[in-house]
N, C-alpha and C positions, 0 to 999 in steps of 0.2 A: 567519426574519424575523420569528417571532412571541416568539423570544426576546431579540428587539432586538438581534443579533449584528452589529456593523457594522464594517470593511467585512469580506465576505467573503472577499477575497482575503488577511485574517489569518486565516482558518479553515482548518483541516485536515482531512479526510474521511480517516478508517482505516476500511479495511475488508476483507475476503478473497472478495470478488466481485466478476466483473465487471461486474454493474448499478450496486452499489454504488458504486465508482472511478466509475463514469459518471455516477452524482447530484453527487460532487461535483465534476466536470470541469464538470457543467452549470450548478451554483449558483456558478460560479468560485471553487472552492477549489483550494488544494493538494492534491494526494492520495498517499497511502500505500496502497500494496497489499501485503498480508501472504501470501505465495505458500505456503510451508512448512505453515501453522497452519491453514490455513482452507481452504474450499472447492474451491478450486482442486486441491487434493491429496486431499481429503476423507477422511484418515485420520488415527486418533486417533495418539497419543504413541505408546504399545505398537506399533500397526501400522508406525507410520515406524519405529522400531526395529529393529523384524522386515525390515525389506527390506534386501535386496543392495547395499551402498554405489553400485553404477553403475546400477541400480534406481532409488532416490531421488534420485541424479544426474540421470538422465532426466527423473522426474517433476518437480524443481525446475527443470531447466531449462526445460521445456514450461510450467510454472506463470508463471515468471520472463517469457518470451516471450509469452504472452496477457496477461498485467496492463501489458505495456510496450506493447504494440501496442495498446491500448483508451487508450493515454495518460496511464497514472500517471505521476507525477512521479517517483515513488521506488516501488520495489519491494523488499522484504525478508524475509525468513525468518520474523519474528512480531514479536512486540507490545512484546518485549526491546530490539530494534532501533530502536525508533520517537525516542526521548529525542535520539540525536545528531542524527536527521534533523531533528527538530524546532529544535533549533539551527542547522541550517543553511540552514533555512528562515527562522528568524528575522535571519543575516546576510543572505540574497537581499534579505529585504523592506526590508532597511537600506541594501541598495545601490538599491533601486527597482526590484526586480525584481519581476515580479507573475506569478500561475499562467497 
């Protein structure tokens, strides 16, 4: 509000925490949760790469589930996945959809 950005439905909150996603939802924004590279898994890149594939997948599945359960509109592995989501959100807005 202090930035004068309006309407909030045209804004996107990208966050790696459940409370951060909830902030975006409460503000009426589209939300994108970051599952792999954020707090939900809580590991750095080397630690993630050192995990056994099945262990990583179990942790990813749990992170995706938690973020979807809190209401995130989208959940992706990391920030590199966000541009295509922004395009999808733009298309949804053009069709009249709102978060």
